[in-house]
Structures are given as C-alpha cells and as structure tokens.
N, C-alpha and C positions, 0 to 999 in steps of 0.2 A: 504493499499500500504506500503510495506517495504521501509524503508529509511536507507541510510548509512551515516556515518559521515566522513567528510574530516578533516585532512589528513588520508589516509588509512595506511600509515606508517609514524609515527611522528619522530621527531628528524632529525639530518642532514643525511638524506638519499636522496641525490639529484641525478639528471641526471638518472632517472629510465629507464631501458630498459626491455622489457617483451617479452616472447614468450609463445605460447600455444602448448602443446602436449596432444592431446585428450581432456580430461576435466581438465587437470592440467596446471596451469600457473606458470611460473618461472620468477623471477625478480631480477635484479642486480642493484647496485648503485655505485657511486664513493666513494672512501675511502681516497684519498689524501695521507697525510703523515702517516696514521695509518696502523698498522699491527695487525692481518692478513688483507688482502685486498680484496675488492669487496664482500661485504656481499650478500648472496644469499637467496632469499625468495621463498616460495611455497604457493599457494593458490588454492582453487577450485572454488572460486566465484568472484575474483578480489577485494574483500572487506576485507576479513579476511586473513592476511598474518602471516606466522611464518618463522623466520630465521632458515634455515636448514644447514647452513655452510657458509664458505668463500671460493671463488674460489682460491685465492692466499693465501695458508696457510702454505707455507714453504719458507725459505730464497732463495732456488734455483729459485723460481718463482718471487720473489719480493725483489729487492735490494733497500733499502732506507737508505743510509749512514747518519751519524749524520749531514752531511752538507745539507741534504734535508731541504729546507725551509718549514715553516708552509704553508699549502695549496699548497705545491708541490706534487710530487708523482703521484698517479694514478687518471687519469681523465677519466670520461665519458665512461664507458664500454657499449658494446652492446652484448646481448645474443640472440642466434639463435639456432634452431634445424634443422638439415638437414641430410637426409639419415641415420637416426637412431643414430645421434651423436650430442652432444651439443658442440656449439662453443661460446667462449667468446673472444672478441677483445677489446683492450683498449690501452691507452698510458701512459707510465711512463715518465712524463715530466722532471723528475730528473734523468733519466737514458738513456737508448738506444732508447727510442721512442716507436713506435707501436709494439704490439705483440699480438698473439692469443694463447689461450690454448684450449684443447678439452677434453671431457670426455664422457664416455658411460652413466654415471648416474650424475644428477645434484649435488648430495651430494659429488661427487668426487669418486676416486681421479681424479684430472685434470692433464693434461700433463705438461711437461716443456714448456717454452715459445718458439714460433716460431716467429722470428723477421721479420718485414716488413719495407722496406726502402721507406716510403712515407712521404710527408710533412704534416704539420698541426696537429690537434688533433681530437678527437671525431670520431674515425673510426667506420664504419658500414659494415655489410656483408649481401649480398643477392645473390641468385642463380637463373639463368634462366633455361629454359627447357632443354638446351643441357648440363647442368652441369657446365657451366661457373660461376665462383665466382667473384662477383664485390664488390669492397671496395670503399666506399665514405668517404671523410675526409672534415674537415672544409675548407671553402673557396668559393665555394664548388668544389672539384675536384673528379673525378671517375677514378678508374683503374681496370683492370682485373688482378687477382692474382691467384697463386697456393697456397691454404691454407695449403697444406701439407709441403711445403718448404718455404713459404713466398715470393717466387719469384714474382716480378712484371712482368706480361707478356705483358701488354699493358697499355699505359698511364703513369702517370695521365694527364688528361686534364680538364680544367674548363668547367662546364656544366651549372651552374646557380649560381648567387650571391644574390638571394633573391630580395626584393623590393627596395633595396638601403639603408637599415638601417645598422648600424655598426654590426660587428662581425657575419656574417653568419656562423653558426656552427651547430653542433648536427645533421648532415644529416642522414636520414634513407630512404632506398629504399624499395618500396613495389610493388609486381605485383598483381593488382586487375583487373580482367577481361582482356581486351586487352591493358590496360595501365600500364605504370610504373610510380609510384608516387614518387616524391622526396620531403620529408618534412624536414624542418630545423627550427632552432631557429635563431632569429635575434633581433637587438635592444639592445644587451647587456643583461647580466643575472641580471640586477638590475630592477628598477621599469619599465623600458621601454621594458622589455622582451616580446616577442611574438612568435607565431608559424605561418609559411607561407608554402605554398605547390605549387608544379608545376607537370606537367605530360608530358610524351613523350611515343612514341611507342617503344623505346629502351632505355636501361640504358645509352647509349652513348648520347642521346638527339636527336634533339633539344627539349628543355623543354619550355612549355607554362605555365605561371603563372595563378593561380586561380584568377578569377575576383574579388573575395570577400576577398583577402588577406588583413590583417592577418586573418587566420581562428580562431585564439584565441589570445586575449590580454586583460589584465586588466589595461593597462597603463592609466593614467589620470582619474581613477575612484576612488570612495571612498569605494570600496568593501573591506572587511576585509582580503581577500586573495589577495596577490600582487605578482609581478615578475613571472607571469605564463609563462612557456615555457619549452624548452628542453624536447620534448614530444616523445612518441612512441605509435604506434597504435597496437591494437590487436582485432581480431574478436572472439566472443564467439560461442559455439556450436550451439546456437539458431539463428545465423546469425546477431546478433546485434554487433555494433562496439563500442569500448571504447578507451579512451586516458588516459595513465599514464603520468604524468608530474610533474615537480618541481614547487614549489611556496613557499611563505613565509607568515608568520602571524605577521606583525609588530604591535607593541603596544607602547602606551605612546605618549607624546606630540611631536610636530614636531622636527625632521624629522620622528619620529617613529622608533622603534628599533626592530629588530628580533634577537632572542637569540638562537633559536633552529637550526639555519642554514636553508637551503632549504630542504623542506620536500616532500614526495610523495603524490600526490593527483590523484583522479580518476574523470573522467567526461565522460558522454555519447557523442557519435559521431553520427551525422545523415548525410546521403548522399543526396545532392541536386544537380540535373543536372550533376551528374558525379564527384562531388567534396565533400570532407568531410568538415563538419563544426562542431565546438565544443564550449562549454562554453555558458555563463559565468560559472566559477567554483564556486559552492556554498558550504557552510559549511555542508548542508544536501541535498541529492539527492535521487530520487527514485532508488532503488537497482536493480542490474541485476537479471535476472530470477533465476539463481542459487543462493542458500543461504546456505552456509556451515560454520556456526560459529565454532570457535575453542575453546576448553577449555582454560581458562586463564592460562598463565604461572605463576608458583609460584613467588611471589614478593621477596622471600628470597633465595639467593644462600648460602647453607651451606658448599660448597666446599667439598662435600662428594664423588663426582664422580671421575673417573680416568683422566679426562681432563677438561679444562676450557670450559664453554659454548661458542658458537660462537659469542655471543654478546660482549664479552670482547675484548677490543682493547688497543694497546699501541702505543705511538709515535715512528715511524721509525723501531722498532724492539722489540724483546722480547728474549734477550739472555738466553740460557738454565740455566746459573747460577743465574739468577736474580729472579727466582720464582720456587716454588715447591708446589705440593700437596701431597708429600710423606714424606717430612721431619717431618711433624707433621700431621698425618692423621686427616682429618676433618677440617683442617685449611689451608689457603693459606699463605705460608711464602714468604715474599719478602725480597730480599737482595739488598743493595744499589749498583748501578753502576755509580752514579754521585752524587755530593755533593749538588746540587741545582736543583729546578724545572725551574730555570731561563735560563738554558742552555740545549741543546739536550744531550742525553746520560744518562738521569736519569731512575729510575725504577718507572713505573706508569702503573697500569692496571685499566681501567675504562669502562664505558658504556655511550652511548649517553643519554643526557637528552631528553626525548620524550614527556613530558607534560609541559605546562606552569606552572602549580602548582604541586609540588611534594615534597616528603620528603625521604631523604636517611639517613639510620642509619647503623652503622657498629660497630662490636665488635672487639676491637683491644687489643692485648697484645704487648706493645711496647718493653718490655725488656730494653735493653740499647740503643735502636735505637732512631732515629728522624724520625717519620713516622706520617701518618694521612690521611685525606680526602682532595681532591682538586677539585675545579670547575674550568675548564680551557678552554680557547679558543686557546692559544698558550703560548710559553715560556715568552712572555712579558705581558700577560694578564691572571691572575688566582688568585683565592682566596683560601687560604689554612687554614685548621683546623689541627693544628699540635701538636703532643705530643713529648716531649723531655726534659730530665733533671727535672723530677717530676713537669712539668708545661705543660699546654695546652695553646696554643696561636692561634690567628687569624691573618693571614698575607695577606695583599693586595699587589699584584704586578699589577700596571697599567702603561703601557708604561715604561718610564725610572724611575718611582718611585716605591720604595718598602718600606712598612711600616707595623710594628706590631701594630695592632689596639686594641688588647685585650690580657690579660694574666690571668691565674687562676691556683692556685696550685692544684696538683692532687697527690694521694697516688700511690705508686708502684703497679703494677699489671694490669690486664685487665680493660678496661673501654669502655663505649659506646659513640660514637661520632654521631652527627646528623647535617644534613644540610637541611634547609627548604627553598623552593622557593615559593614565594607568589606573585600573581598578583593583589590581592585586597588590599585595605586599605594601599596604598603607601603614606608615609608621604612626605610633601614638604621639600625641603632642608631648613635648618635653616640659613637664610640670614638676617642680620640686617643692618640698615642704620647707618653710622657713625654720621649722623646729627639728628638721632632720639633719643632724651634724654631718652625716655621711654624704648628704646631698644626693641620695638615691632618688630616681624618679618615683612618683606615686603610681599606683595601679590605674592608670588612665587608659581606657580602651580606645582604639581608633574609631573616630566618629564620622569622618567625611566619606563621601561616595567614591572619591578618587583623589589622585595626586596629579598635578600638572607640572611637568619639568620643562625647563627652557635651556636650549643648547645653542652654542656656536658650533656648527657642524664643520666637518672637514677631515683631513687625514688624521689629525689628533683632536677629536671632539672635546669641547669644554662644556661641562655641565655648570650652568650659571646659578640656577636656583631651582627649587622645587616647592610648590605652594599647595595648600589645602584647597581642594576643589569645592568644598561646601559653600564657600563665599561667592561662588558663581553658580548658585542653584536657585530654583524658584522659592524654596522655603526660606532663604535668606533674603533674596532680592525682591521677591514679590513679582507680580505681573504674570503674563500669559505666554511668553515666548521661551526659547531655549538658547543654548549657546550658539554663537556664530563665530567662526575663526576666519580671519582675513588679514588683508594687507592695508596699510594706512600710510599717510604722510601728513605731518602737521607743520612743515616748514619747507619751502622751495619745492622742487620736483625730484622724484626718484623713479627708477625703473625696475620692474620684476621680470626676470627672464622666464621663470616657470614657478608653478605652485603645485605641490604634490600632496595628496591626501590619501592615506591608506589606513584601513583597520589593522590592528596589530595583534589582537587576541584570536583565539579560535572562535571567531564570530561567524555564524552561518550567513550573515548579510554582507 
C-alpha cells in the first residue's frame, strides 16, 4: 500500500483552499504581509504539489503599504472553478477588505480586483443550479452577489454560528446531492482548532448541525500534529473525498513551539449517514489512488532565469529599483531601500523554511554594502548573518532587544554564508546557581524546538554562533506566519551568485 507523508506542503502555507478541474487540483494559501500574494500550487494526486505562480503578482492587485503590520495583509483565500473560469476570493485586512480576481488559466494572468462590500473575513464562493453566486463570510453570514461587479444582491444574513466555540470562521459551501453543506472552523486557530459542519436544503438555510461535530479536532490530545482546522473538501475522480487543512508541528518542552507556521495537511474523508467525517490526521496515511510524483526541484537557484521563481517573497512589496537579475547577469543584485531589518521598508527576498532540519548557503559579493542572510518572523524577531566593513557578524533581534553575538574578520570579495537549522542534539541552557560553589549547571532541560547555527563557509568553515530557535517561533513572537530565510541588504548594493536550500535530516519531504 502506498503511503504519503504529512504535511503535503510544508512551511507557512496555511488556510489551504482547493478545487479540482478534471484530474488537476489547484490550491491556494494565505500570504499575509508578503508580496507576491496567494501562492498557487498544482497537483495531479493531492500529495505531490508544485508552486506554479502567485495569484496576486503585481502592485495593482495587492497594496501592502509599509504600515501593514506583521500578519496583516491577505487572509484566507478560496479558489473555485466555475463555467470555464477560475475565481479566487480573499480579504486584504490592511486594505479595502474583500475582493475577487478571475483568470482563464490558473497560472495567470489574473484580473484586477473586484471589491465586495461584506463584513468579516474568510470569504467563500459557491454557485447553485440557476447560476446564482453565494458568498459566505466568517460569523457565519451568507450573501448572494454578482461576481462580475461585486454587487451584493441579497443579504448578508446569519445562517449558523457553529457549536458555540469562539471564532466561527473559514466557511465553505458545497452542494452534495440534495444538500448544501456549510463547513467552518471554530475554537480559534490555536490548539483548540476544530472543523464543524451543518447542512440545509438551500444556501439560505435553515441549517442543522452534524450530530458528531466537530468532525475533526486534535485538541487535548498528545498527537504530534496540532491546531487542525480551516479545512476545504474536494472529491477525487474515483469518488473518494479528501480534506486539505492547516495544522502545526510543535516541538520542545512545554508549551512546545512551532516555527514553520501553519502548514498544509491532507487527510481522507468518509461519509457516514449523510455526513463527512475526517481524521485523526497522521504523519503517514494510505495514499489516494492516483500517484503522480514530481521530479524534485533543484535545491540551488543560480539566478540565471529572466524572472524570480514564484517561491521568492518579500515583506509588503518589492520595488523595481530594489532588485535586478540584469545588472549582473547570473547574479541577484539587491539595493538597499531601508537602513535596518528592524523596520518596514527594507530590501529582503526570501523563501519559507519548509523543513524542521535544513541548511541554507548563499554566495555573496558584498562590495561596499551591508548585506547577508536573515532568518525572520517579523521586524522584531530575526537572526541575521551580516557582512559589512570587512567583518561578518551574527545579530539577534528578539523583541525590544538587539545584540551582536559574534564577529569575525573577512577579506574583501565574494564569500559563502551558511545557516543550519537542527532539531536534534539541542543543548540545555547554561544556568548556574549562585549558591552552588562548584558552579555546576542546574538540571535544566532543553526547551527549544531547534537550534540555529551560523557559519562562514569555505575550505575551513567557521561556526560563528548558535542560537535558540524558540525566539523565532509563533509562541514567542505571536502572529500567523512562519519562518522565512532570505537575502537582504541595508546599505548600498550587493549581489548574490546563488542560494541553496536543502533539508538535512531524514525528512521524507
């Protein structure tokens, strides 16, 4: 029996929404304050996914000014295919609210936004037999809209608020047989997250709740996968049903820390007495009937193409003058737009950390710049490996504190930097008792999820520093995103010849 491994899309790819067109599946995720927005994935089997673009790939579709807070921006998209056209609807919580865009091909181009005046977040789209388009939003409320103009034709009105838990959100409407099913998340997107469902004969309701609600939750369990919720359903060509959902993989001592954000998981769905049931979500599951593996993507980006790969993202925007693949062919040239990573407006291009154990290396020609690699959650939480003034340094920004923890001289010219994330062999903090004359360490257990080491790579590598990874976790930083590792410059211009990202443990992904 073939087995697949969860998550099917690692790193902070949360709030997944999926649709099927023939034998092809398309999936989108939230992108928050990052540009381009709404990553788009394609699969032929629900297990093997490849990012083929970003739905919001130009400033006219996505306005994220410097005042956009971390974890602001784009929330919870829904993707649907209707009458030969793709639709993506989402919310810019730092802008004008709900909008939808359309495209003939999922890879784009996608249209300019059509704005919709409705409350809440997490909008959904569904069509009935007469062509009416229904939009559900958190709360949960339903309205009939004109998707071409964004006009609200009827509603909104409340239809169901779940089982009474906090934050009923992420509604999705489905027509299955003679019933309309309304599935939502509730309990908050933390450890109490869950999925519940109700049904009615019409999108307007009235809705009756499933007797077995929640149909999925890992709350109050010791399962390694937690915070299961914000799900979407899809049927396969063979008639089986599947659920794509977000969840986390917390590690370390209490309260346990997740550093990759909320990731995309897959679990089978069974129908019992007219109701869907799912879970528990395991790390390994029997696979769907279709099995279409993809060739692995090259771990190294040599920046030889005419455009950046879709995986590369930047906080809030990427001004045209801040980067170039043409100034120095075969290199990515970055030009400073801000003097510090501690404030919005800086130049940074990175990719999501997608594996608990990984190693990133990059070849940098700093010139006269101040530039390097950064592991970031937001402007107040990041670790930087920085070159400037013939010196390489490691800088830790944790909340209100900023400290240089290591320095090492370097000669002028190109050099190779490395960042290594490790979940094994985590040392305990070095804590001693003032009353202990021998100065022996107290019995302090390792508490963090991982360690992050910073290297000056080369024939004789130099380990500059190793830092506790818990301070770049959601439990410490707050917010809805995960780690992003990337290249930056805060003074003048610098060029990167290549960037290499590789998982380093026996990770099946």
